[in-house]
C-alpha atoms as one frame of an Amber mdcrd trajectory, in Angstrom:
protein
  63.328 102.493 108.521  65.350  99.927 106.583  68.454 102.135 106.779  68.006
 102.590 110.522  67.576  98.840 110.994  70.752  98.204 108.994  72.783 100.802
 110.903  71.689  99.381 114.240  72.679  95.846 113.249  69.236  94.337 112.791
  69.207  93.875 108.997  71.721  93.397 106.195  71.527  92.771 102.442  70.510
  89.269 101.457  70.666  87.525  98.074  68.984  89.170  95.098  65.737  87.591
  93.890  64.695  88.178  90.276  66.922  91.254  90.225  65.423  92.754  93.379
  67.343  93.541  96.571  66.329  91.561  99.641  67.080  91.983 103.329  67.668
  89.404 106.042  67.977  89.519 109.794  71.655  89.916 110.657  71.469  87.250
 113.370  70.035  84.769 110.859  72.630  85.597 108.207  75.904  85.832 110.155
  77.372  83.736 112.972  76.853  85.292 116.373  79.598  83.451 118.271  83.214
  82.467 117.875  85.915  84.383 116.040  83.435  86.457 114.028  82.325  88.583
 116.991  84.350  91.645 117.978  83.407  94.510 120.260  84.993  97.733 121.473
  88.734  98.095 120.949  89.089  94.570 119.548  86.570  95.471 116.819  88.487
  98.668 116.055  91.801  96.804 115.792  90.254  94.109 113.609  88.787  96.707
 111.240  92.210  98.367 110.925  93.896  95.007 110.359  91.454  94.134 107.588
  91.911  97.558 106.020  95.674  97.057 105.911  95.283  93.541 104.529  93.513
  95.061 101.517  95.129  98.514 101.177  98.655  98.481 102.605 100.966 100.250
 102.427  98.779 102.940 103.937  98.716 105.542 106.693  96.483 105.835 109.711
  95.026 108.966 108.070  94.085 106.792 105.076  92.346 104.373 107.425  90.492
 107.212 109.154  89.326 108.657 105.813  88.266 105.248 104.472  86.421 104.200
 107.622  84.955 107.583 108.534  86.292 107.164 112.072  87.969 109.982 114.030
  91.761 110.166 113.666  92.065 109.574 117.424  90.354 106.196 116.947  92.654
 105.384 114.046  95.669 106.179 116.243  94.314 103.845 118.910  93.866 101.069
 116.363  97.424 101.570 115.055  98.770 101.512 118.613  96.973  98.253 119.417
  98.235  96.633 116.212 101.785  97.837 116.893 101.733  96.550 120.470 100.584
  93.128 119.278 103.306  93.006 116.604 100.723  92.832 113.814 102.122  95.738
 111.785 105.446  97.047 110.511 105.875 100.782 109.994 108.068 102.412 107.354
 107.947 106.094 108.208 104.336 107.166 107.710 103.436 104.011 105.786 102.267
 100.842 107.497 101.953  97.217 106.415 100.881  94.056 108.141 103.910  92.312
 109.626 105.428  89.701 107.346 103.737  90.967 104.187 106.794  92.641 102.629
 108.302  89.332 101.528 105.103  88.635  99.581 105.596  91.654  97.315 106.654
  90.710  93.765 110.029  91.747  92.452 110.492  94.308  89.721 109.405  93.328
  86.220 109.951  94.670  82.722 106.227  94.155  82.049 103.774  96.749  83.337
 100.921  95.485  85.484  97.794  96.762  83.709  94.300  96.401  85.158  90.860
  97.693  84.187  89.035  98.752  87.344  85.250  99.160  87.490  83.534 102.382
  88.474  83.757 103.108  92.214  86.513 100.539  92.695  87.824 100.521  96.265
  91.357 101.210  95.017  90.174 104.643  93.896  88.477 105.544  97.188  90.473
 103.668  99.824  92.945 106.447 100.666  92.828 109.952 102.119  94.185 111.618
  98.969  93.669 110.771  95.321  97.302 111.229  94.298  98.005 107.627  95.316
  96.045 106.363  92.326  95.286 109.288  89.999  97.718 111.969  88.759  96.418
 115.377  89.881  96.259 116.619  86.271  93.734 113.915  85.333  91.614 113.591
  88.477  88.652 115.441  86.948  88.454 112.810  84.202  87.987 110.074  86.794
  85.940 112.179  89.247  83.862 114.414  86.898  81.564 115.551  89.725  78.128
 114.649  90.969  79.483 111.693  92.930  80.579 109.835  89.786  83.753 107.751
  89.656  84.471 106.382  86.187  85.911 102.971  85.300  89.675 103.352  85.122
  92.688 101.702  83.499  95.588 101.332  85.935  99.209 100.710  84.915 101.620
  99.866  87.741  99.159 101.314  90.249  98.582 104.667  88.521  95.551 105.581
  86.391  96.364 106.168  82.722  92.871 106.121  81.163  89.161 105.720  81.678
  87.045 103.151  79.876  83.438 102.608  78.872  81.416  99.747  77.469  80.212
 100.058  73.910  76.881  98.810  72.657  76.025  95.529  74.345  78.940  93.900
  76.126  81.171  93.072  73.150  83.230  96.253  72.904  85.140  98.555  75.226
  86.424 102.051  74.477  89.520 103.295  76.289  90.152 107.040  76.639  93.842
 107.458  77.494  95.023 110.543  79.373  98.243 110.657  77.311  99.761 108.612
  74.444 100.287 105.009  75.602 103.483 103.037  74.816 102.943  99.973  72.557
 103.767  97.500  75.347 101.088  98.958  77.616  98.675  99.135  74.671  99.083
  95.382  74.234  98.375  94.817  77.917  95.265  97.002  77.660  94.050  94.934
  74.695  94.488  91.744  76.737  92.546  93.276  79.635  89.779  94.373  77.259
  89.432  90.825  75.952  89.241  89.481  79.503  86.596  92.022  80.535  84.513
  91.431  77.390  84.685  87.693  78.043  83.520  88.258  81.609  80.661  90.534
  80.589  79.486  88.370  77.679  76.360  86.419  78.638  76.829  82.662  78.720
  74.839  80.597  76.264
């Protein structure tokens, strides 16, 4: 019944209380007027715009796979965004208009990040090749619905990671030998994650 109430827009998750999930009436929790209310095609276009804000460059097929909507709906969303000038298309890839200039220039230092299990970067696209080399996909997706925490270097997974005993250690399982420069970046990320996970006094 709770799931049905959530899917029909009656309930949503509220704040946790003593570690337990709570639910609140959607109308009590979210504004019901103004710029936060979309319906029909405007809701579809807004969902696509928000997807691109977080995942671009992406394709309309990526949006359809991420949202679970039919491809025909995704095409309609893309068309509405294109007609309003909200997107720029580069072949099959699409970005929000004006976002290209925000992209950083090339750097000699690799951008290394430790992503948690089920991170949206790993599931936000139609195919997994965007983030995980095909040879190593089974190490990130071992089956049974599991998606392991992953180390990303310049947008591509290079390892998985696990927490050791407590929250003071992290083990990294690299897919292949890692260059020293990236190893240093991984060590910095590990320190940051351990600091985040360590309970405050």
